[in-house]
C-alpha positions, 0 to 999 in steps of 0.5 A, spaced: 127 703 721 125 696 720 126 691 714 123 684 712 127 680 708 121 680 703 122 688 702 128 687 699 126 685 691 128 678 689 131 681 683 137 684 687 139 678 689 142 671 686 139 665 686 144 662 691 143 668 696 135 666 696 137 659 699 136 659 707 142 657 711 138 656 717 142 661 721 147 656 723 153 659 727 159 661 723 155 662 717 152 669 715 144 669 715 140 671 709 138 677 712 145 679 713 147 678 706 141 682 703 143 688 708 150 688 705 148 687 698 143 693 699 149 697 703 143 698 708 149 698 713 153 703 710 147 708 709 144 708 716 147 712 722 141 710 726 139 703 729 135 698 724 132 691 724 132 686 719 128 680 720 125 674 716 117 674 717 117 667 714 122 665 719 118 668 725 112 665 722 115 658 721 118 658 729 111 660 731 107 655 728 112 650 730 111 652 737 104 652 737 104 645 734 109 642 739 104 645 745 097 646 742 094 647 749 099 653 751 098 660 749 104 664 746 105 671 749 111 675 746 114 680 751 113 687 748 119 690 752 124 685 748 123 688 742 117 693 741 118 694 733 111 695 730 112 691 724 115 685 728 109 686 733 104 686 727 107 680 724 106 676 731 099 679 732 097 676 725 099 669 727 095 670 733 100 671 738 098 674 745 102 680 748 105 681 755 106 688 757 109 690 763 107 697 763 102 702 760 108 705 755 109 697 752 
């Protein structure tokens, strides 16, 4: 199961929870707060992924601006989640697949 932070409706969180905390050590990330708020962690027996698609987009754009002549490739074996791969594909990120399964 995959949830993007944007999948959790804004009305379910307070204004303070919408503020980015930049994921600094010792601070809880916005996605983690949202998951706890929605009780996702307690309701699921299977592993799940929550990611902030806006943050992925921001990081990809920063990387491409810093190294415009270098092509970016994502190693699918690192995380083959379909929603994450679709997000990266929409940003014109290439994929490195080490096997037919990937």
